[in-house]
C-alpha positions, -999 to +999 in steps of 0.1 A: -244+511-287-256+524-319-294+530-320-317+537-347-353+549-337-380+549-362-413+570-359-438+590-377-456+562-396-496+558-398-528+558-418-531+582-446-555+583-477-541+578-512-527+610-524-515+620-490-483+626-477-463+614-441-429+620-430-408+593-411-380+601-389-349+583-382-331+594-348-298+581-342-274+573-312-243+561-304-228+567-336-191+569-336-182+568-374-173+597-398-184+581-429-217+561-429-250+561-451-284+560-440-310+540-458-347+535-455-364+502-466-396+488-464-416+454-462-450+448-473-467+414-463-453+387-480-429+407-501-388+409-496-376+440-482-372+468-505-348+497-507-362+529-508-339+556-507-305+565-492-280+595-479-247+596-473-230+615-447-201+622-462-213+647-490-253+643-484-258+627-521-294+611-520-303+578-540-340+568-545-355+535-559-375+543-593-409+534-576-404+565-550-385+586-573-401+625-574-423+614-545-400+607-519-372+631-502-346+619-478-330+647-457-306+649-426-303+669-397-272+668-380-275+688-353-302+660-340-288+631-356-319+623-371-327+613-411-361+622-424-381+603-452-407+627-468-433+609-486-456+625-507-483+613-533-489+581-515-507+553-529-521+518-516-486+504-532-463+519-506-483+504-475-457+487-454-434+487-425-407+509-434-372+504-415-347+529-414-308+514-416-271+522-412-240+510-428-205+519-424-198+490-450-167+503-472-181+485-499-216+503-498-199+538-494-178+533-525-208+519-543-237+536-531-253+545-562-257+511-572-254+490-537-282+512-517-310+491-522-295+459-505-302+455-469-272+427-467-248+460-464-266+477-433-253+462-399-282+487-379-319+487-381-348+508-364-376+491-355-397+496-379-429+521-388-460+511-403-473+533-433-505+522-440-522+538-473-561+537-479-574+537-513 
């Protein structure tokens, strides 16, 4: 059984940093993608970043480019999202998702922000940025 566990959320002042972790277990797939999404109250889930297991390619939404960094530690089966220069607009519940969709994996650079391609989800981690 595939399981994703998000952790690392919290309260931080504007301009501060947080690192989220997504620990994966039960994965038997050779090729997959792990994405980070966020959902603020009253808003749709927004794709933030993604990393490919095959070649480590990374992708970012324009709203976080230059501030967020996604990385993976394959030995620990964990994907991280380092978030710097946080602003109140980054306040949301952050979810990691995993996808083995061949459609997504072939078009990762274009499709990574679309949640419909991800079949597995973590429970979410609250990130609150105070002004």
